[in-house]
N, C-alpha and C positions, 0 to 999 in steps of 0.2 A: 426405549433408552431415555427419552425426554421425560423423565419423571416430574421434575420440578414445573413449579406453575410459572415460572418466568421463563423469559424467550432465551436464557441460556444456563448452562450448570455452572454455578459461582463456586470457585474455591474458598470464597469468604465464607465463614462459619454463619449458621444462622442466628437472626439475633437474639433467639431464645438463650442459646449458647454463650452468645457474648455477653449477656444480662448475668449468666451464672457465672462465668470466669471474672466480669468485671466486679461481681460481689466478692468473689474470693481474693482477687488483687485488694479490693480495698482494705477489707478485715485484715489480711495481713502486714498491708502497709500501717495500719494503724498499732498494730501489736510491737509495743515497746519492749518485749521479751523475746523476740525472735532469733537474737544470738544464742540464748539457751537450749540447747536440743533436747533437753530435760523438762521444757517446758511448750509442747507443741501445739496445745490449744489455741482456737483463733476465736477472739471478742468479737461479741455480736456488734456490738455498737463502738461507738471511738471517733474520735476526729482524725482524718487520714491528717499524718505528719509529710515534711516535705522528703523525697527520694534523693538525696544528693548522689546515691551510688548505686545504680543499677544491679550490678555485679552482688552487692550485698543484698539485694532482695531476692534474688534469685538463689543466691546459696542458703537464705532461709526458706525461701520454697521448697527447694530439694529436701532440706531438713524434715521440714514439716511434713510433706508425703511421703517421706524414707523410701522414693524411688532410687534404684540404684541408676547411674548414668554412666556412660562411656565418656571417656574425655573429650571435651571441645565439642561437644554434641547438644545443640538447644533442644531445651523441652519444649513440649506440647504447648504449655501456655505461653513461651516466647515465641513461637510460632504466630501463636493468635494476637498478641500483642503487636508483633509487626504487622498484620493482616489487618488488625483494625484501623491501621493509619494508613494503609497503602493497599487499593483495592488492585485486583489483578488487570494486565494491559485490557483483556477482552470485555471484561465489567466497565473499565472504564470508558473504553470504547463506545459500547453499546449505550452507555447514561449520555455520553455528549451526543452523540447521534441523534438520540429520542429527542433531545431538545431541539436540534436545529431543523430535526425533518419536515417539522409541519411547515418552516416557511421555504425549503427547498421543494416541497411539493407543488407550491404556488407558483414556481418559477417554472421556464420553457422546459420543455419536452427534454433539452440536454442535460438539464439537471435532473428532472424527474428519473431519467435512466440513471442517474448517477444512485439516487435512493434507492432503486432496484439493485443494483449492482453492490453496494455497500452492506444492505440488509442480506443478501445471499451470500455476501463472504462471512458476516458474521455469523448466521445461521448455520452454514457448514461446517464451520470451526468449533461453534459451540456443541453441535451434534456428537463430534469427536471427543468429548471430553468427558472421562469414566473415573470412576471411585479408585482412588490411589491405594495399594496395599497400607493397613494400618502401620502405624510407627509401631515398632517392637514393644514401646511400653505406654501407648495410647490406649485410652481407654473410653473416651467419650466422643469420638469425633472421628472423621475421614475428609481427606482433602480430594478435590479433582483434578486429575492432570490430563493433558491431552495424549489421546494415545496416536502413535506414531503413525504415519503415512509413509507410502513408497511410491516414487515416479520413475519414470523411465527416464528420467535426465538429472543430471546433477547441475548446480548453480553454477559452477563453472563451465559447464557446457551450453549453456543458454546464450543464443546467437547475438550479435552486436550488429543492429541494423542502422543503413544508413537514415540519418537526419530528416530526409526528404521522402523515406519508403511509402509511409502511411500517416498522414498528418495535415492539420489546419495550419494555415498561414494568417499571420494577423496583418488585418488591413494596413497598418501603419509600420510593417515590421522592414527594418533594413536589409541590404543586398545580403543573400544567402551565397558564403564563399566555401568552394570547392577546392580542396587543398590536395597535394600529393600528385599533380599531373605534371606529365613532362611540359618543358617550357616552350612557349612559341609555337603551338600545337594547336590545328583547328578543330572547332566540334561543333556539332549540330546539335540543339537543345530544341525539342519538339514539344508541345503542350496540346492537346486533342480535347476535347469536353465529350465526357462519358455520355453526358445525355443527346449530344447530336454531334457525330463525327465529322460535321461539314464545319462545325467551329474549331480550328486549330490554326496556329502559327508557329513557324519556323524561325529559331535564331541562329545567326553564325556568330562564335564566339571563338576568342584566341586566349590560351593560358597566358598568364603572365612571366615574367623571368624567373616569378619563385613557384611556378608551378599552380596558380591560382586562377580560380574562374567564377568571375561574378555572375550571379543570379538575381535580377530584381523579379523576383516571384509576384510579391504583392500587387506591382504594378500592372504586371503581365495578364494576371488572372482578371483583374479588375477591368482592364480594357477588353479580354474576351469575354467577359460577363455582360458587360454592357452591349456587346455586339450579339451575343445570344439572346439577351432581354431575361436575365433571370441567372440565378445561382446554379453553380456545376461542380462536379469533382473532374477533376484533368488528370487523364495519365501523362505524365510525361517521359521521354527518353533521351539520352544522351549518348552520343557515340561521334567517335574520331573521325573527322574527314581526311582521306589519305591523297598522296596526289592524284591527279586524275579526277578530282572531285567523288572517287568513290570511296563508300562507307568502310570502316573497318569492321574487324569481326567482333572486337569487344563492344559491349554497350549496358547501360544502365536504366534501370526505369523505377517509376513508382505513383504513387498517387497522392494529390494535393488538391486543397480547398480553400478559400478563402473563408475566414472565423466570422459567422453572421454578426451583424451588427448589435443584434437583441441578445446575444450570448454574451457581447463584449461590455454589454449596458448591466446586465444582470451580474455578472463575474465580481464587479468590486462588491457589492451587498452579501452575493452568495457566501464570499471570502469572509467578510465581517462577521455574519450570524456563524460561520463554522468556528474561527477563531474565540468568538464569543462563548460559545457552546462548549467548547473544549479546553478554554484556558491556556490555550498554547499561542497565544500571537506574538508572544516576544522569546518564546523557548526552541528548542529544538529536541523536542521530545519524540518517543516512537508516536504517540498518538497524534501530536500535530503534523509531523511528517505524512503517517497515512494520509490523513485527512487532505492535505496539499496533494498527494497525488491522484487522489480521486478527484478532486477541484480540476486539477491541470488535464485528467482524461476527458473530464467533462466537456472542457474546451475543445475538444478534437487533437489535443495535443499527445497523440498516443506513443507518439516515439520518445518522446521526452519523459512522459510519464514511466515509459518501460524501462528506459535507460537508468532511470533513478531508483527505480525499484530493483533493478537487476544488481545494479553496484550494492545496493544498502542489504539485499540479500547475501551478498558475496562477502562484502567489507564491512557490515555494519557493528558500530564500536558497541563494547560491553559499558560504557560510561554515561548511559541513561540511567532515568531515575528509576525506572519500572525492574521488577523481581524475575521477570519472566518473559526471555527473549522466545521461547518456542512459540506461544502463542500469536506473536507479532511475526515471525519468520513463515510460520505456515498462512498468515493473512496474506502475506507479499507474494506468496505462491499462489493463493485464491487470486489476488489482483493481477498478477502477471498472469494468469489462465483466460481471466475474463478481457483483459486487453488484447490477448491473441484472437480471440473469438471475435471481438468487435471488429478486428483488421481483416479478418477473414470473411466476415460478412460484407463490410465496405469492398474488399477486393473482388468478392463474388460479383458483386453489381458492375464492375468494370471489368469482367473477365475479358467480353468479347472486344471490349476497345483494345485491349493490350495484343489479343490474340489476332485482330485483325492486321497488327504493326508487325509482329513477331510471332509466326507461328509456334516457335520453339519456346515462348514465353511460359515458367513455371513457377514462379514465385508463389503462386496460391497454392499449389500441390506441396510444395515444402513447408510453407505457414501452416497447411492442415496437418501435415505430419508430425510439427511443432504442439500445434493442438492436441491431438491423440496422446504425445507422451507428457503433457502437464496432467493427465486425468491421473488422479491417487486410486490408491487400492490397498487394501487390508494387509 
């Protein structure tokens, strides 16, 4: 299926075709007699004249080619002229990534994994580009379109995770606030090292009048890491303390870790490289958004990246500059699948820690079910 020499099937016409179309357009534009349908010949030479009215040019082109057209439908040449100025989203994304990938690969392991993820996404999407049926009046070329894929889940059914379900915490992060709790209730918040279950700390916290609970995660994790003598992932549990110091039946859990300093030092430079390669530092194009999502995930902020991707897949605007939202939406699906897979792998390494505290802990099982539902098929 991958018949092209390049890494993807690009819907942009080959250079030889563009040269032919460009010569035709130049010749027609230089023809001073194009308003006369009785003089269809095209001069071989001649200086081009300024085209003040694009509609006039295409009207003359239709007369010269004697092609019957349906009303309000673009000609093949019109499509070519648009594509000549606008690459499809996937082709542009590949080009920007290739420019940045060399510097990315020289960074730490977190960002090298970003390279693997992005290239896997681009490759999988491009592998499902197929030749489109020829336009009814086309004679010289064919476009490539994305072959639709199916999944056992719709965008609206993607779950919303707790922001602390599986994520890194910035060392200088402010306190995290849990909202929507009953006021003046007492809770136990517990942090347990995945690498050494003996390294743990319990906190007794009381919700405010507005039902808020403040968690100083960055400081707490740093303190436990110093006690352990190294970095670690930490399982957390939150449970209400009832009268008589007994714990309530309802509880929540998740996995957190402190973002490494090495990643923080590299993050700014990596962001600069991505912005420079994509030319998206000051705009909000789909390409800029997609690279930003992957950059966020590479820092370990899985839930933040997942939620941004989920919302964009569900609500993304059609006001962006590019012309093909289908490729972008499929790349988002692939990205979400990659994120869920990474969370599954991280939570699997901490499963024994969770089960030691709560034998009925089933978060990993539910996440694996979601991962399977995200697999596409023809």
